[in-house]
Each structure stands twice: as structure tokens, then as C-alpha cells.
N, C-alpha and C positions, 0 to 999 in steps of 0.2 A: 517439080522441086523441093529441095526441103531447107526449113528454118536455120540460121545460123550461117550458112553460105554466102559469099559477097555476092553472086550472081541472084540470090534469091530475093524477092521482094519483100518488105514489111507486108500485114494485113492490110494497114491506110493507104499504104505505095499502092498496093493492086488493086486494092477497089478504087482510089480517086484515079487512076489509069483505065479503069475499065468500068467506072459509071459517068454520067452527064453529069455537069456540073449542076446543084439544084437539087441532088439526090439526098433521100433522108435516108437512113440504116441504122435500123433498129436492132437493137440487145437486150439482152436478157441483164439486168443492171446486176443479178445476183451472182452471175458468171461470168462477170469481169472484175479485175480488182480494180482501184481508184489509179494505181500505176498505168495500168492497160489502160483504163479508161481513155487518160489524162494525154497519154501516148497517140492513138487511136484519134481520137476528140480534136488534137492539133493539125497532126496531117491533112486526115478529112477537112478541114477546115478550110486549110492552104488551098485548096482545090474547089472551095464552095460549095464542098458538100458539110452535110451534120448528121453527128449521131447523137440517135435519139432512144432513151430506154422504154421499153416495154411494159407492160402491166402485165402481160400472162405468155409463158413460154410455149411458144408453139410447138413445140414438142411434146411437151405435156397436152395438148391438145389433141393430138394425133395419137396418143396415147389412150386418151378417155379411161373409163371406170376397167380395159384392161392394163394399165401400168400394174406392177407390184408392187408394196410394200416397203417401202425402205427396208434397209437392215437394221436387226435389233439382235446386235448381237450377246452375249453372257457377257459382263464385263469381271475384268480380275483386279486384286488388290496388289501393288507394285510394292512390299511390305519393304523393311528398313533391310533385311537381308541382302535385295536386290538393289534398292535405290539408294540408299546409305543417308536420308533424310525425311524427314518425316514432311508430308504437307504443310501442316500447319507452318513449321519454317520458313518456306517457301514463301509464303504468304505475307508474312511479315518481312520477311526481304523487301519483294515488290513492291509492300506497302512503303517502306521507306524510301524506296526508288520514285515514287508515286508523289512522297511529301520533301523530296529534296530533288526533284524536277523543276526547273524555270519555265513555265509557269509551275505552280505545284497541282498535281491533277489528281481529281476527286475520285472520277473513275477509269477505270482501264479495262475497256473491251478485248478479250482474246478472242480471236476466230481460227486461229492455225489447229488443227485438231493435235496435231502432237504436242502442241508446246500445252494445251490442254490435260490431256494424257499426263504430262509429265509433272507438272506443278501440281496435280494431285494425288499423283501417285497412281495413278487406274491405267487399267489397259482394257483394247476392246478387240473387236474384229468385222465394223462394218465396212472397210474395204481391204480386199484381199491381200494377204505379203506384209499388212498394214497393220499392226496393233493398236488401232484406233478406234474411236466414236464420235459419233455424230452428237454435237452439241457446239454450246456458245457458253462462253462464260465472262464473266463481269465483276471486278472488282472492285468493292466500295470501302471505304475507310472502317468502316464499321458492320460488314455485311458482304456475304458474297450470292453471287446468284448464279446457278447453271441450269441452261438450258436442252433438256435432252428427255426422250421419251422415258416415261416414268416407269414400261414395264422392264426397263435394265437394273430396275432401282428393288434388288435384293435385299436381306435385313442385313446381311455382312455390308453390304455397300453403304447402307443408310448409317451405317455403326461407323462405317470407315471414315464419313464425311461428317457425324457430328461433333467429331472433334474428341478431347481427351478429357474437359471439366468443365460441362458448360450445358446448362438446363435447357436451354433453348437450342433448334437446330443451327451448326454454325454455316450449313451451304440452305440457303433457299433453293426449293424446287421450282422449276417452270416448264409449260410446255414449250418442246423443241418452237414450235412457230410461233411464237410470242417475245419475241427476241426484239424484232423491230418497235414493236407498241410498247414495249418495257424503254427501250433507248428514248422513245418517243417522249413517253409518261415523264422521264428525268428531267424536263424542259418546259414541263409546264409551271404555268405558277410564278413565283419569284424565285429565278435560278441564274438572273444573267451572268452569274460571276463561278459558276463552275464549267471546270474544265473535265473534258473526256480524252484521254490519251490512246489512240486508235492506230495501229499497224497502216499503213498505204499499200499492203496486199490483200489487205479486207473489200470484200468486194465494195463496190461503187455504192449501190443500194443501201449496204448500212451507215458508209461515214457522209453519204448524202439526208439518212436520219438525224443528224447531229449538227446543230445549229454551225455555220460555220466559225463566230465568233468563238464556240466552245471544244472546237478542236486541237489536238493536239497531236501532230502527223509524224509521228516517227515509229521507227524497227520496235519492235513490242522487244523488252530488257530479258523478257524468255528465250527468247532465240537464244542469245549470246549464254547466259545461265545453264542451257539446258547441253547446249554445246563442249562445254566445260566439263567435263566429268570429276566424280570426288573419287576419292581412294576405294569407294566399295563399289564403283561401277566400274573404274580400271580392273579391278581385279575380275569383275565378275568378266568384262569381254574376256580378259586374257585367259579365262577358265573354259568361257565356251569356244571360245578359236583352239584352244585345245583338244575339245570333244569333237567340232566341226572338223580340226584336222585330221582324225582318227576315222570319222566317216569317208573323208575325201581320200586319205588313204585305202582303204577297203576298196572304194570305185575303181581308184585307178590301178590297184594290183589285180582286182575283177576283169577290168579291159583287158588289162596284157595280157590274161590268158584267154577270153572268150573271145577278141576280136580277128585272134588269125584264123577263129572257125567260123569267121562270117556271120557270127549271129543277132550283132549289136549293131543298134540303128540309132540316130539322133534322140529320137525318141525315147526308145525303148530303155537306153542310156539313163537318159534323165529321169525314167521311171527308177531305176534301179539306184538313180543316186539317191532319188527323193527317199526311198525305202531305206538304206542305209542311215542316211543323218537323221528318221524318225525313230532311232533304235538307240539315239545317245540320251540321257538324261536331260530334263528339263528342256527338249523340244517342242515345240509349239507350233512351227510350220514355216515353211519356205520363206526366207524374203525379198522371192522376187523370180518370176517363171527362169527356170535354167536357160543358159545361151548354152545350148547341146550343138555345137555347129562345125560339120567335116568338110575339110575340102574346099572347094568356094565358097562355101556359106560362112564360114570365119573368118572371110572380108567382108561379111555385113557386121558392120560393130554390135547393131541391136537385132541380131538374130532371133527369131521364138520357132522352134520346131513344133511344127503341125503335123498331123497325118499327109497333106496333101504336098509338102514339101520335104518328107521325111526320107534323108539318104542315109547308107550303112556307112558307120566308121569300119573304113577299111588300114589295113598296113602301107598301102601307099600313101596316104593323104596325111596331111595337118589336121589333128584333131584340137579344138578351143573351148574350152569348158568354164564360164562364166558363172557361176552359183552362190549361194550365201542360203542360210536358217535362220529363222528368229527361235532364241534361247529364251528360261525366261531371265539369263542375267546377261545375259548381249546381242547383238546382231551381228551376224556375218558376211561378209562379200569376198569373195574369192575368184582367183582369175589362174588358170594351169592353160602350158600348151603342149602338148605331148605329140610325137609319133610313135604308132606302132610299129613302123618299118625303118628303112634306111631314108633320112632324110637328104634333101640336095646340100651341096656346101653353100649353095647360095640363104637355104633356108636358115643354116647352122650363123650362118654368119649374120641375118636378120635378126634372130632370136638373141643372141647373143649380144648385137647393140642394143635391141631393148633390155636384157638383164643390164645392160652397164649405165643405162637412164634408171632404173630402178633402185641399182646399187648408188650409184650417184645423188638422186634426191633422199635416199632412207637415211646417206651419212653426209649429208648438208648440216654444215651450223651456220646461223644468221642471228643477229640482233633482236632484242625483242623488239614488236613495231613492225616486224618487216611483214609485206600480204604476199599469198600466195602465189600474185602475177608474178614477182620476182624469183620465184623458183621454180617456176614451169622450164627454162631454158634446159634445167640442173638434167631434166630428165630426157631433152632432146637432142643433147650435144652431142652423141657418139651417134644419133642419127644423122643427123643435120652435118656430120662430120663427110659423109659421103654422100650426101644430097637424095637422104632419106627422109619422113617423117611422119605424123599422123594426125589427123582431123579434129579428135574429141580431147577434150581437157585433160588432163593428169590427173587429178585428185578432188575427191568431193567429201562432206565430212558424212558420217554414219553416226543413228542412234545408237543407246543404248536402250533392247528390246524397247525400239521404236522405227523410226523409219530410215529404209537402208540407205536413202539421200537422207543429208540435212544442211542445214545454213548454219551460220554464216559463211563456216571455212571451208575454203579449196582452193585447189592448186590448179592455173589456167591460164590460158592465153589473154583471153576475151577480157577487155578491160568492164570492171564494174562499178560504177560510182557509188554501191552500196557495200563494197567490200571491206571488211576490217581484218586486223591485225594476226598472224596466228596465234595462240593462247596456248602456255603450257595445260594439258590435261583433254586440247580435244584430239582428236581422232580422226585420219582424212585414208582415203585411199592413195596409195601411189600404185598409176598401173597405166605405164605408155604401152605404147604397140606398134603394128606395124603392118599394112593390110595392100594386098596384091588383087584388084579385083577380077572376078570369076580364078582366081588362085587359089590363093590360102592367104590365113589372117595370123596374127600371132599378136597375143598380148599376156602379160604378166604383171597377178594385181593382189599386192600387199595391202593389208591395214597397218598403219603407223601412228603411235603415239609423240602428240607435240612433250619435251620433255626440256628442262632445265640442263645447261652443261656447264662447266666449272671450267673457263678457259685461261689460258697463260697470261691474258691482258685481259681487261675486260674497259673498253674507250669510252669517256665518258659515262662510265659506271650503267650503261645500256641493258648489261645482262644477255647472255646469250642461248638459244635452242637449239635443239638437234630433236631428232627419232628416236626412238624405240619402235621395232618391226615385230607386232603381234599376231600376224600371221604364220604357222608353224606349218608348212605344205613343202615336200621339195621339189627345187625345179628339174624337170627333167635334164641329167648331164650329157644325152647321145644328142641333144640339138644347140650342146652349145660347143663351140670352138676355145679352146684357152687360149691361144694363140694372139687372139683380138682383145687378150683382158690382161691387166698389170696385173702385178704382184701382189697389192695392196683388195684389187678388186678379187684377186682366187681365195688371197686369205678372209676374206668378207664372205666370200657364198662355203667355204669350208665350215668355218665355225656357223655360219646358219642353219647352214646342214648337218652342224654338230648338236645343234641345239632341237632341232628337229629329232633328231634320234632318241636324245637323251628324253626331253621333255615328251615328246608323242608317243615315243615308242613305250616308256613309262605308263602313260595311259592304256595305249595297244594291251602291253602286259597284262594290266588288273582288269582290261576286258576279255582278257583269254583270247584275244585275236593274234595269233601266233605267225597264221600264214602272212597276217598283214604284215605282221613285225620283222619278220623275213624280207619283205620286200621293202620296206621302208628303209631297212639296214644297208639293202645291197644299192637303193636309190640315193642313199648320203656318202657313198662312199668318196673320201676326197679327192679332188684332181687336181693338175699342173705337176 
């Protein structure tokens, strides 16, 4: 069973069908969001069953004393050079939102780790590939409370959180495990009118600590603020993608030379790509485990190579590489599909139709207020024209040296009642694909920036938006059939490859990577 498919039951549907009526399903309430709890509880109740919070986690009991200590990574300060805005100003803006909310919020509880990292201009490494750290944050009108392992608090971090001109600590530190007790203490005594703003994506246990009369259950405003990048963050993302493109060009150049020798596998290729990325300035880590997939494995959308599944990369098979890096100035996520031999005409047609989808979304013009679900079909039309499609969404948001997947922005066919319109300054992926089980898979993925565009007309003074492509990595023309493309699509591709040649070529020249530069020039020759 795979979640999201029409034939796959939800958790509550499967439990209701499997369990006898009157069953009690125990769940750790810290591991279920409030939203998920409500959905699951409603489904179980409809079949005469109950969802019950349990006070102890059974997995923790099995671990016993052998349970490893929680991660405790060194924190990094994301200074103005990268963040573009002091954390104190972010807090000031949030307090304005709290005051202007109806009803007024006295406290704001922040539980999403990337939101805490963003608002405090800090980064960590407690979760592999994600520069975040385990913490809770409570913002009051006259104080800020951070719940975190104090071993992370170096002198530099303390100075960073002390603010610019305050004799008293601006951020009050608490042990991580004291969060629930602190929330409870806010409502001891005469506090009947005080309100707490907390997202329904927070845990059921935490929200249940707040009296019902005091809850403001709505999305955290940091989610949206974080998604709209400022000028410094946008420039950082551009620069990170240039250096990342240099590493990817170096990798594909290396593959072209080594694959015919029979020396490269999915795993060894991914290892070499990580090495090339690590040589770039401001590299911190990968942004996710590379999907280095050859032949039939490329048809597995979220394939992860391992020693047990490792296949050679050959001149007979399609090779799909979906990978990304975390840099101090930005996060990348890029997919390219390659063939190091002679692709079939069918493979060329499929890849060309995927490319047409990439171009269609990248060049879309749409009014302010448009949600991503309305744009998803732009990327699918060329595939739909001949009865092809893909089962995943077309685009996800991406952070600025944060999580490689972030919301609320996205482009997908799945209806989400919490979906918000796309906004200028947001970054999303543009990644249509096509997959034939057991044969091959292909995908092209670029990161695109939402930006304003001046149109000839302006119906109802709405204002219009379009996209700018940030990723600058050549698309293998060997896999393209120009006869299936319009003149405008060919013009777009040639202009895109011209940008790759000029911008990434200058970076390769600066780095002295002349062999890769020669490869880039060859791969960006105009077509048509």
C-alpha cells in the first residue's frame, strides 16, 4: 500500500476495517499532530472505536537505557549576510500580527523546527540534511522563551540572542523538556482572557495543554513569512545554485568519461557527486540523499541507492539523478535525466514532453491570488496530449539554507484546504516526469522564483506574476526531439542554455575547471 493512491485506505479506514467495534487505539499524542488526531479520531469513532492518548511511548520503553542520546549539534548564526533581516525585527513583526489578530494573541507557540531556526537566524544539524535543531519557542509581548538543550549555547549564541541593547537577556532559556509545564503555567490563576496562537500542525499533546477557551488555532504566520524570500535570500539562492551547477556539470562531465569504462555504479556516482559539491564554497551538507538511479530504478520516484540494490550506470540505460546541497546562502534541489549511449525514439519523445511541461510552467503568466493547483496542468499538458502522466506533484517550496521541502507554496493536483496563493518572492520546484515501471524513469527539475510581471493589460488591477528559473544546469539535448517542440520552446531552451554557458561558465573559469567548461560549452550548443 502507498499513501496518496486512490486504492490505498487511510490509517483510520484500515484500522476501522481491521479492528472489532469497541477497540481502543493507543497513540503517543506527541507524535500525532492536532489535525491528524482529529481526522483519525473522527474516522475511528464512526466505526465504534476510540483513539486514546498514551502517557508512555512503547518504543522508548523497548529502548530502555540503550536509547541513544538526542542529537546535540553545534548551532550556526545565520547573520545578515545570509538572512537579510535581524531576528529582532522578525519578532517585532510577529508581535504586530499577534496584536492585530482577532482575537488578540497574548502568546504565540512555535513548534516547527524550520520556523524556529528562521525567526531566530540560527541553524543546526540535529536532523540529517536539514539545518535545524530541536527546540520550542514561545513569543510573548514582553519576553521570548526558547526551550532547548543548553549544551548548544556557546558564548556566540548567547550574545546573538541577547539582543543589541538590553541589560537583561532578551531570550529566556529553558530545558527542552519543560515546554509542556511552561504552557500549563501560563493558565494558572487569573488568566481567563489570555489567548495562545498555535498551529494545528503542532502535536495533539501540546495543544491539549492549552485550555480550549484560550486557543487560537490557525497557521503560524512564520510559515508564510519564511516562504517569501527577501532580496538577500534570493541573491543567496541564485549564488548557491551557480556553485551547485558547477559541481553538477563537473559530475556529468566525469560520468561521460567514466561510464563507458564500466566503472560507475549508482552508489559510487552519488559519492563522487557529494565530493564535487563539498569542494564548493559555503557547502555544509547534502539537502537530501541523492536519488542516483539507473535503468529500472529510475522508475522508482523516491529510489534510494544502497549496497544491496546498487546497479551500474551504463551506456544502455537512462540515468536519473535527483540531488541537492545545503550551502550557507541557499538550498538546492536539481534533477537531470541522462543517457550515455543512444536513447530510443520513445525515450526521446517522453523526455521532450517532460521538457515541454517544464517550459510551460516556467513561462506561465497568472494573476495574483492564483493557487498552485491551478497551474499543475500546465506541466502535464504535453504528456496528457498523448495519454501519459505522472503520479507525483509538480512543485514544492524550498527553504533558504533550510528544509529542501517547505510550505505553504506548491504546485500539485491534490486539493488542500490549507493551500495559499503563490506570492512574489517564493521559490518552488518545477519537476514534471514520466515513469515506466521496470524500464526507465525521467524527470527534469528546476527551482523557479515567483516574480511580478508587467502585462499589456491589468484586469481588475489584480497584478500578474510569472517565474524566473534559478537552476542553471544543461538539459541533455541528446534526449530531446526538436520536431516535437514549438519555435518558442526551442527559443526558450537555447536562451536557457545560453544562460548556463555564460553564468556557470564564468564560475567554472574562476575555479579553473577548464575540462568541465569545455563540456558545458558542448552541452549548451543551440538546437533547432
